[in-house]
C-alpha positions, 0 to 999 in steps of 0.5 A: 499500499502506498498511501497512508493509513489513518486509524479512527478509533470511535470507541475513543470518541464515544469515551470522551463524550461520556467523560465530558457528559459525566462533567455536567448535570445538563444535556450534552450535544456533540459538534460534528462540523467539518466531517466530524472534524476530519474523522467521517461525520457518518461514522462519528454520528452513528457511534454518538447516536448509539451512545445516547447523543440526540443533538448534533451541531454542524457549521453549515446546512450542507453538512447535515445531508450525511447525518440525516442519511445516516441516522434519519429523522430522530436526532436534532440538527442544529446549524451554527451559521443560521439561515442563509440565503439559499438554505431554506429548502434544506432546512425545511427538507432535512428538518434543521434547526438554524441558530439565527445570528442576526435581526435579518436572519430572524425575520427571513426565518420567520417569514419563509418558514413560519412555525419551523424550529430555530435557535438563536446565537448571541454575541457576548463579546466575541464579535463573530456570529450572533446578535449583540445585546442591543439587537437582541434587546429589540427583538427578544419579545418577538423571537421568545414568543416563537419558542426557540429551542435554544439561545446560545453563545460561544466563549472566545477564550475558554481554553485559557481558564484564567482569561478575564473574557470568560467571566466577561462573556458569562456576565453578558450572556446572563444579562442577555438571557436571565429569566427567558425560559428558553434552554440555554447553552454557552459551553463547548469542550473548553467551557465544560472544563471551566465549571458548572456556571458555564454549563446551563441547559445544554453543552456542545463539546467539539474537539474534546470528542476527537482527542484534542486540547483543552481536554488533556484527559481525552483518549486519542481518537486517531493514529497515522502511519505512512509507508516507506517507499524507498530508502537510500544511502547519502554521503556526508556533504550530499543534498536532499529534496527540493532547493537542496535545502538539507545537506548531510553533516554525516553518512546517512540513511534517508527514508522517502515516505508517502504523504505530503502537503496534499494529505494535510502535512503542512509545509511548515513542517519542513526540517521540523516534524518528527516521525516514529519508528517504534519509539525511535524519533526520525526527523523530517529533513528537507522540504515537505513536497506535495506527495512525499517527505524525506526523513533521516532514519539513520539511527532507526536500526532496522529499515522501517517499512512505515513511520508513525506521524500520529500515535502514541509517541506523538499526539494531534496536539504534539504535531500542531505544536511543531507546525505553529498551530492547533490540533483542530487544523491537523484533524480537519486537514487529514487528507483524503487519500489516506487508507482509513480503517475505522474501529468501534461502534 
C-alpha cells in the first residue's frame, strides 16, 4: 500500500463524549462539523447516537445531509451559520434547526418558514456570530414568543481558564438571557472544563471528542502511519529534496515516505516534524512536498517499512505544536488519500 493509513477509534470518541457528559448535570450534544473534525461525520454520528447523543451541531446546512442519511429523522441537527439565503429548502426538507445570528436572519426565517424550529445565537463579546446586546433587546420579545429551541453563545478564550474574557462573556450571557425560559447553552469543550456555572441547559463539546486540547485527559482518537517507499544511503555533503535545503553532515540513511502537503502535512513542518519508528524519533529533513517526505532514519536500526506521524509517541496536539498551529487544524486537514480504518461502534 502506497498511501498512509489513518486509524480512527470511534470507541475513543464515545468515551470522550461520556467523560465530558459526566462533568455536567445538563444535556450534552456533539459538534460534528467539518466532516466530524476530519474523522468522517457519518461514522462519528452513528457511534455517538448509539451512545445516547440526540443533538448534533454542524457549521453549515450542507453538512447535515450525511447525518440525516445515516441517522434518519430522530436526532436534532443545529446549524451554527443560521438561515442563510439559499438554505431554506435544506432546512425544511432535512428538518434542521438554524441558530439565527441576526435580526435579518430572524425576519427571514419567520417569513419563509413560519412555525419551523429555530434557535438564537448571541454575541457576548467575541464579535464573530450572533446578535449583539442592543439587537437582541430589540427583537427578544418577538423571538421568544415563537419558542426558540435554544439560545446560545460561544466563548472566545475558554482554553485559557484564567482569561478575564470568560467571566466577561458569562456575565453578558446572563444579562441577555436570565429569566427567558428557553434552554440556554454557552459551553463547548473548554467551557465544560471551566465548571458548572458555564454549563446551563446544554453543552456542545467538539474538539474534545476527537482527542484534542483543551481536554488533556481525552483518549486519542486517531493514529496515522505513513509507508516508506524507498531508503537510500546519502554521503556526507550530499543534499536532499527541493532547493537542496538539507545537506548531510554525516553518512545518512534517508527514507522517502508517502505523504505531503496534499495529505494535510503542512509545509511549515519542513525540517521540523518528527516521525517515529517504534519509540525511535526520526526527523523530517528537507522540504515537505506535495506527495513525499524525506526522513532521516540513520538511527532507526532496522529499515522501517512505515513511520508513525500521529500515535502513542506523538499526539495531534504535539504535531500541531511543531507546525505552529492547533490540533483542530491538524484533524480537519487529514487528507482524503489516506486509507481509513475505522474501529469501534
